TIPA-929790 format. One line per field, with one value per residue (C-alpha): residue number from 1; residue in three letters; x, y, z. Coordinates in Angstrom, 3 decimals. Layout:
% residues N
k = (NUM, ...) $
r = (ala, ...) $
x = (X, ...) $
y = (Y, ...) $
z = (Z, ...) $
***
This chain:
% residues 375
k = (1, 2, 3, 4, 5, 6, 7, 8, 9, 10, 11, 12, 13, 14, 15, 16, 17, 18, 19, 20, 21, 22, 23, 24, 25, 26, 27, 28, 29, 30, 31, 32, 33, 34, 35, 36, 37, 38, 39, 40, 41, 42, 43, 44, 45, 46, 47, 48, 49, 50, 51, 52, 53, 54, 55, 56, 57, 58, 59, 60, 61, 62, 63, 64, 65, 66, 67, 68, 69, 70, 71, 72, 73, 74, 75, 76, 77, 78, 79, 80, 81, 82, 83, 84, 85, 86, 87, 88, 89, 90, 91, 92, 93, 94, 95, 96, 97, 98, 99, 100, 101, 102, 103, 104, 105, 106, 107, 108, 109, 110, 111, 112, 113, 114, 115, 116, 117, 118, 119, 120, 121, 122, 123, 124, 125, 126, 127, 128, 129, 130, 131, 132, 133, 134, 135, 136, 137, 138, 139, 140, 141, 142, 143, 144, 145, 146, 147, 148, 149, 150, 151, 152, 153, 154, 155, 156, 157, 158, 159, 160, 161, 162, 163, 164, 165, 166, 167, 168, 169, 170, 171, 172, 173, 174, 175, 176, 177, 178, 179, 180, 181, 182, 183, 184, 185, 186, 187, 188, 189, 190, 191, 192, 193, 194, 195, 196, 197, 198, 199, 200, 201, 202, 203, 204, 205, 206, 207, 208, 209, 210, 211, 212, 213, 214, 215, 216, 217, 218, 219, 220, 221, 222, 223, 224, 225, 226, 227, 228, 229, 230, 231, 232, 233, 234, 235, 236, 237, 238, 239, 240, 241, 242, 243, 244, 245, 246, 247, 248, 249, 250, 251, 252, 253, 254, 255, 256, 257, 258, 259, 260, 261, 262, 263, 264, 265, 266, 267, 268, 269, 270, 271, 272, 273, 274, 275, 276, 277, 278, 279, 280, 281, 282, 283, 284, 285, 286, 287, 288, 289, 290, 291, 292, 293, 294, 295, 296, 297, 298, 299, 300, 301, 302, 303, 304, 305, 306, 307, 308, 309, 310, 311, 312, 313, 314, 315, 316, 317, 318, 319, 320, 321, 322, 323, 324, 325, 326, 327, 328, 329, 330, 331, 332, 333, 334, 335, 336, 337, 338, 339, 340, 341, 342, 343, 344, 345, 346, 347, 348, 349, 350, 351, 352, 353, 354, 355, 356, 357, 358, 359, 360, 361, 362, 363, 364, 365, 366, 367, 368, 369, 370, 371, 372, 373, 374, 375) $
r = (met, ala, ala, arg, leu, ala, pro, val, lys, arg, gly, pro, lys, leu, trp, leu, gly, val, ala, ala, leu, val, ile, val, ala, ala, val, gly, ile, phe, phe, ala, thr, arg, ser, ser, ser, pro, ser, lys, ser, ala, thr, thr, thr, thr, gly, ala, pro, ser, ala, ser, ala, ser, thr, thr, thr, thr, ala, leu, ser, thr, ser, gln, ala, thr, trp, thr, val, thr, ser, leu, ser, asp, pro, asn, ser, leu, asp, ala, leu, ser, cys, pro, ser, thr, lys, leu, cys, val, ala, val, asp, asp, asp, gly, his, ala, val, ile, ser, thr, asn, pro, thr, gly, gly, ala, ser, ala, trp, his, glu, val, val, ile, asp, gly, thr, asn, ala, leu, asp, ala, val, ala, cys, pro, ser, val, thr, leu, cys, val, ala, val, asp, glu, thr, gly, asp, val, val, thr, ser, thr, asn, pro, thr, gly, gly, ala, ser, ala, trp, lys, val, ala, asp, ala, asp, thr, asn, tyr, tyr, leu, asp, gly, leu, ser, cys, pro, ser, val, his, phe, cys, ala, ala, val, asp, glu, glu, ser, tyr, val, val, thr, ser, thr, asn, pro, ser, gly, gly, ala, ser, ala, trp, thr, ala, lys, ala, val, asp, gly, ala, asp, gly, phe, asp, gly, val, ser, cys, pro, asp, pro, his, phe, cys, val, ala, thr, asp, asp, his, ala, his, leu, leu, thr, ser, thr, asn, pro, thr, gly, gly, ala, ser, ala, trp, lys, his, ala, asn, ile, asp, gly, ala, thr, asp, gly, ser, asn, asn, leu, gly, ala, val, ser, cys, pro, ser, ala, his, leu, cys, val, thr, ser, gly, ser, gly, ala, ala, gly, ala, pro, ile, leu, thr, ser, thr, asn, pro, thr, gly, gly, ala, ser, ala, trp, thr, arg, thr, ala, ala, pro, asn, asn, val, pro, leu, glu, thr, phe, ser, cys, pro, ser, thr, his, leu, cys, leu, ala, glu, asp, pro, ala, thr, asp, met, ile, ile, ser, thr, asp, pro, thr, gly, gly, ala, ala, thr, trp, thr, ala, val, asp, glu, gly, gln, pro, asn, his, met, ala, ala, gly, ile, ser, cys, pro, thr, leu, ser, leu, cys, val, ala, val, gly, asn, asp, ser, val, leu, thr, ser, ile, asn, pro) $
x = (35.157, 32.738, 32.564, 29.654, 28.423, 29.216, 26.047, 24.929, 26.559, 24.280, 25.687, 26.330, 23.209, 21.678, 21.606, 18.875, 19.747, 21.670, 23.737, 26.185, 29.056, 27.635, 26.829, 24.192, 22.410, 24.790, 26.573, 27.290, 28.150, 29.469, 29.250, 30.051, 28.615, 29.015, 30.077, 32.087, 34.928, 35.139, 38.834, 41.373, 45.055, 48.083, 49.274, 51.672, 51.756, 51.039, 49.848, 48.680, 45.861, 46.186, 47.501, 44.002, 42.783, 41.294, 40.012, 37.038, 35.170, 31.421, 28.718, 24.946, 24.890, 27.097, 25.213, 25.905, 28.959, 31.538, 32.653, 35.660, 35.308, 38.449, 38.376, 40.915, 40.205, 40.213, 38.443, 37.225, 34.385, 35.160, 32.934, 33.645, 35.690, 37.111, 38.984, 40.297, 41.845, 42.170, 45.566, 44.459, 41.636, 41.414, 38.934, 38.490, 37.210, 35.633, 38.932, 41.107, 42.564, 42.935, 43.063, 44.825, 45.515, 47.302, 45.930, 42.363, 41.719, 44.935, 43.526, 44.157, 47.896, 47.305, 45.518, 47.485, 46.328, 47.685, 46.541, 45.826, 43.510, 44.124, 41.086, 38.454, 35.720, 36.275, 32.924, 33.678, 36.572, 37.014, 40.026, 39.617, 43.005, 45.778, 47.644, 44.935, 42.730, 40.522, 38.691, 36.431, 35.717, 33.331, 35.065, 35.113, 38.614, 39.665, 42.487, 44.376, 47.249, 48.920, 50.691, 48.060, 50.397, 53.167, 52.358, 51.062, 53.411, 51.952, 48.553, 47.761, 44.887, 43.217, 40.384, 37.891, 34.599, 35.353, 33.346, 30.869, 30.259, 31.194, 29.191, 29.350, 32.077, 32.457, 35.600, 34.974, 38.488, 41.755, 40.768, 37.399, 35.812, 32.507, 31.723, 28.493, 27.875, 25.019, 24.241, 23.352, 26.804, 28.490, 32.287, 34.172, 37.708, 39.383, 42.679, 41.756, 45.293, 45.927, 45.177, 42.378, 42.452, 41.712, 38.287, 35.181, 32.015, 28.700, 25.235, 22.851, 20.087, 18.465, 18.238, 18.311, 21.251, 22.788, 22.998, 24.977, 26.434, 27.407, 29.150, 29.587, 31.681, 32.981, 30.103, 27.234, 26.459, 23.431, 22.942, 20.301, 19.055, 17.091, 13.831, 13.142, 14.908, 17.144, 19.503, 21.192, 23.730, 25.565, 27.817, 28.553, 30.871, 28.318, 26.605, 22.937, 21.583, 23.352, 21.521, 17.976, 15.729, 13.052, 10.987, 11.120, 9.868, 6.938, 3.551, 4.436, 7.695, 10.122, 8.129, 11.009, 14.769, 16.803, 19.873, 22.932, 22.899, 24.853, 25.037, 27.183, 26.430, 24.518, 21.723, 21.142, 20.902, 19.631, 18.766, 16.321, 13.966, 12.912, 10.332, 6.621, 6.345, 7.763, 11.033, 11.209, 13.993, 14.060, 15.557, 15.865, 17.361, 16.943, 18.044, 17.695, 14.129, 12.409, 10.174, 8.253, 11.470, 11.919, 10.290, 9.320, 9.705, 8.969, 12.165, 12.274, 10.881, 9.785, 12.691, 15.203, 18.305, 21.278, 23.983, 24.129, 26.855, 26.214, 29.504, 27.653, 24.204, 23.630, 24.607, 23.532, 24.142, 22.494, 21.934, 18.962, 18.711, 17.097, 20.388, 19.570, 21.687, 19.787, 20.938, 19.676, 21.082, 18.244, 17.853, 15.026, 13.102, 10.739, 10.337, 10.716, 14.278, 15.483, 16.307, 16.834, 19.027, 19.202, 22.802, 22.090, 24.329, 23.109, 24.931, 26.443, 25.346, 26.032, 29.291, 30.645, 31.304, 33.507, 33.841, 36.927, 35.840, 32.772, 34.903, 35.958, 33.832, 35.122, 32.956, 33.704, 31.772, 32.789, 36.249, 35.853, 36.426, 34.340, 35.651, 34.356, 36.018, 32.653, 30.116) $
y = (-37.903, -37.969, -34.805, -32.495, -29.412, -26.344, -25.014, -21.476, -20.884, -19.997, -17.338, -17.955, -18.335, -15.110, -15.116, -12.742, -12.086, -9.853, -11.145, -9.973, -9.677, -10.174, -12.984, -15.538, -17.265, -20.160, -19.706, -17.017, -17.145, -14.793, -15.389, -13.990, -12.749, -15.202, -13.960, -15.182, -13.962, -15.230, -15.163, -17.937, -17.097, -18.656, -16.605, -17.456, -14.260, -14.200, -11.559, -10.827, -8.922, -5.191, -2.955, -1.699, -5.150, -5.136, -7.400, -6.767, -8.828, -8.649, -10.543, -10.397, -10.629, -11.739, -15.050, -15.892, -17.042, -14.477, -14.267, -12.434, -10.642, -10.120, -7.895, -8.873, -5.824, -8.110, -6.557, -10.025, -11.992, -15.130, -17.894, -21.036, -22.405, -25.677, -26.248, -29.815, -28.985, -26.167, -25.468, -25.067, -23.199, -22.586, -20.131, -19.416, -16.322, -15.173, -14.152, -17.262, -16.810, -19.080, -17.294, -19.540, -19.590, -21.963, -19.946, -18.997, -17.170, -15.164, -12.047, -10.482, -11.085, -14.830, -15.033, -15.026, -14.832, -16.782, -16.895, -20.520, -20.335, -17.261, -15.006, -17.754, -17.740, -20.566, -21.747, -24.585, -26.034, -29.231, -30.288, -33.831, -33.527, -31.015, -32.709, -32.382, -29.488, -29.470, -26.499, -26.208, -23.286, -21.759, -23.273, -26.921, -26.870, -28.713, -27.087, -29.302, -29.149, -31.713, -28.825, -26.083, -23.655, -24.100, -21.085, -20.808, -23.436, -26.031, -25.839, -27.611, -26.904, -29.750, -29.531, -32.041, -30.801, -28.587, -25.347, -26.441, -24.517, -26.717, -25.402, -28.115, -30.323, -32.913, -34.868, -37.241, -38.696, -38.106, -40.973, -39.720, -36.458, -35.753, -32.463, -31.419, -28.954, -26.780, -29.079, -32.350, -33.994, -35.611, -35.470, -37.941, -39.031, -41.642, -39.798, -36.112, -34.765, -37.076, -34.568, -34.358, -38.043, -38.966, -37.303, -38.757, -36.820, -38.649, -37.236, -38.348, -35.726, -35.278, -31.615, -30.299, -28.460, -29.336, -26.960, -28.928, -32.256, -33.858, -37.207, -38.324, -41.219, -42.411, -44.851, -42.462, -39.100, -36.832, -34.080, -31.396, -29.768, -26.765, -28.693, -29.929, -33.238, -34.951, -37.545, -40.239, -42.909, -45.656, -45.957, -42.362, -43.332, -45.679, -43.312, -42.464, -45.879, -45.696, -42.538, -42.492, -39.451, -38.153, -34.977, -33.964, -30.399, -29.251, -30.681, -29.976, -31.342, -28.487, -26.000, -25.457, -25.161, -27.182, -25.432, -26.470, -29.857, -31.129, -34.750, -35.247, -38.973, -41.419, -41.131, -37.389, -34.959, -31.390, -29.123, -26.345, -25.273, -22.023, -21.092, -21.445, -24.241, -22.095, -22.018, -25.101, -26.857, -30.496, -33.209, -36.976, -39.727, -42.072, -40.007, -42.882, -43.607, -41.499, -38.459, -39.888, -40.146, -36.385, -34.034, -30.515, -27.836, -24.148, -22.144, -19.256, -16.163, -18.441, -17.303, -19.488, -20.712, -20.139, -22.341, -25.265, -26.763, -29.606, -30.498, -33.168, -34.686, -32.381, -29.064, -27.455, -23.886, -21.944, -18.369, -16.707, -13.588, -11.551, -11.084, -13.994, -16.860, -20.107, -22.783, -26.089, -28.640, -31.003, -30.682, -33.226, -31.849, -29.570, -25.840, -25.134, -26.466, -23.989, -20.513, -17.336, -14.560, -11.171, -10.509, -6.809, -6.090, -5.647, -6.108, -9.522, -12.829, -16.482, -18.125, -20.829, -22.120, -24.930, -26.372, -28.601, -29.337, -28.520, -25.971, -24.017, -22.701, -20.438, -18.599, -16.379, -13.643, -10.946, -9.921, -11.066, -14.064, -14.844, -17.219, -18.654, -20.996, -21.525, -21.991) $
z = (-60.552, -63.461, -65.536, -64.806, -66.514, -64.504, -62.867, -62.456, -59.130, -56.314, -54.092, -50.432, -48.411, -47.222, -43.478, -42.520, -39.009, -36.847, -33.963, -31.557, -29.300, -25.867, -23.606, -23.281, -20.520, -20.241, -23.468, -25.959, -29.518, -32.010, -35.687, -39.119, -42.368, -45.182, -48.529, -51.521, -53.704, -57.274, -58.077, -57.498, -57.232, -55.605, -52.630, -49.827, -47.804, -44.100, -41.738, -38.218, -36.556, -36.939, -34.188, -33.476, -32.421, -28.938, -26.205, -23.929, -21.356, -20.849, -18.962, -18.951, -15.174, -12.337, -12.193, -15.813, -17.696, -18.716, -22.315, -23.671, -27.003, -29.062, -32.131, -34.767, -36.973, -40.014, -43.029, -44.038, -42.499, -40.557, -41.906, -39.879, -37.001, -35.731, -32.463, -32.115, -28.746, -26.251, -27.840, -31.451, -33.146, -36.882, -38.384, -42.098, -43.843, -47.087, -48.699, -48.555, -45.080, -42.101, -38.751, -36.253, -32.534, -30.163, -27.251, -28.169, -24.887, -25.224, -26.867, -30.255, -30.327, -30.000, -33.368, -36.626, -40.217, -43.179, -46.799, -47.684, -50.714, -52.838, -52.537, -52.572, -49.963, -47.523, -46.233, -43.801, -41.825, -39.834, -37.785, -36.479, -34.754, -34.224, -37.075, -39.721, -40.745, -43.828, -45.350, -48.401, -50.671, -53.213, -56.249, -55.157, -53.676, -50.551, -48.596, -46.146, -43.713, -41.482, -39.730, -39.408, -37.619, -40.183, -42.348, -45.904, -47.308, -44.946, -46.664, -49.939, -52.343, -54.263, -56.785, -55.374, -56.858, -59.867, -60.028, -57.379, -54.186, -51.223, -48.288, -45.633, -44.186, -41.450, -40.553, -37.650, -37.976, -39.803, -42.081, -43.242, -44.373, -46.075, -47.797, -49.513, -52.307, -53.511, -56.431, -54.648, -54.462, -51.473, -51.754, -49.563, -48.815, -46.640, -47.135, -46.894, -47.439, -50.398, -53.152, -55.708, -56.618, -53.002, -53.160, -54.834, -55.683, -56.031, -56.663, -53.930, -53.699, -57.105, -58.046, -54.487, -52.982, -49.644, -46.687, -44.126, -43.065, -39.763, -39.333, -35.723, -37.018, -40.428, -40.788, -40.204, -41.804, -41.795, -44.393, -44.888, -48.072, -49.269, -49.784, -46.235, -46.845, -44.366, -45.822, -43.749, -44.579, -42.745, -45.804, -46.808, -49.669, -51.207, -53.630, -54.050, -53.095, -49.734, -48.661, -47.250, -47.802, -45.448, -45.651, -42.002, -42.195, -44.260, -45.183, -48.803, -50.133, -50.515, -48.439, -46.025, -46.093, -43.590, -42.283, -40.321, -38.621, -35.628, -34.481, -31.383, -31.635, -33.798, -31.242, -31.383, -34.270, -34.216, -37.130, -37.933, -40.676, -42.273, -44.875, -45.471, -42.911, -40.104, -38.207, -35.995, -34.164, -35.285, -33.105, -33.256, -31.140, -34.119, -37.128, -39.608, -38.522, -41.160, -40.775, -37.809, -35.784, -35.801, -33.303, -34.309, -31.624, -32.062, -31.907, -29.460, -31.196, -34.088, -36.245, -38.084, -36.297, -38.505, -37.015, -34.627, -32.505, -30.095, -28.384, -26.400, -26.113, -23.138, -24.688, -27.939, -29.046, -31.847, -32.996, -34.588, -36.764, -33.994, -32.106, -29.814, -28.629, -28.186, -25.749, -24.431, -22.016, -22.966, -26.752, -27.056, -24.089, -26.015, -26.339, -22.630, -22.658, -25.279, -24.004, -26.023, -24.682, -26.374, -27.281, -27.518, -30.500, -34.098, -37.402, -36.797, -38.297, -37.554, -38.609, -36.353, -32.873, -31.600, -28.113, -27.802, -24.228, -22.171, -20.313, -23.414, -26.244, -28.998, -31.514, -34.479, -36.192, -38.640, -37.401, -33.816, -31.590, -28.533, -25.857, -22.604, -20.147, -18.464, -21.246) $
***
């Protein structure tokens, strides 16, 4: 990786919203405050949820799905989640911990905490299989394990993007991962657990910082930045010339920030915008087709959506900062197909959701886990 001058680090993005513990029309999500910790120390201690952890079940009505809320009583904020199967979920927090379960619906005692990255804030995690999990942190480290339940010693830290804040990650297979940082670099590997030398960082987005990335397969990635640009590539490791730019949100270049992006296939991507140009949902069935291939739909309540997860082309979940859960079973169908449900609980903000199957969704937020076997 070519040497780069260390930037003035931008802090974690400020999620403006509040969100909650309750249930949603057909889905519910529960997310977490994002924050960062500056220090970096080697630690191999493990722990478990505290004795005061609790489990409760709530529903918006008898006709709607039931979600179970489990409080882990963790003083740290859970930042992201990946569940490669119904038998493994891995969450990461803002203080270097992974919180892991082989029975995500099993209540507080089924979740166990392990320190995998000192006290660094872990901002994203992706587990393409039960035998590989990858996380990225605020200092440019990649943390990997081929045995995620094996304790602290089973996780290895590699410096993949020195001093740069990695804030997005997608691993569509065990043989390919793409991460993005806040200073315009895409960091890729075809051997994610191979150590620092297995990762390559290339600048692809000028002076703009990335906000998210989604790769439905190793040969197609979509990334979003903080100046309304969407970047696509059918050769993600190919450097700047292999990435196409399109301003998909904002009459004036840079008038809006694009947030999280989710692409369940190469034929559907969903993201959202926020800023002077409004707070739309943006969808495309031809993501590489340029700005004209993207449809702008007003988000419910016209407020930004802070996280997206589309486990299939027929189900997308999101959360807004007004304590609403947003769901659609027809993401490209226009405003009428997106429904907002008031979660009813303040003081929680979006973190992550993962649905290993359409009959199990797991979400994290602050110190809690939300599960549904009927999302």
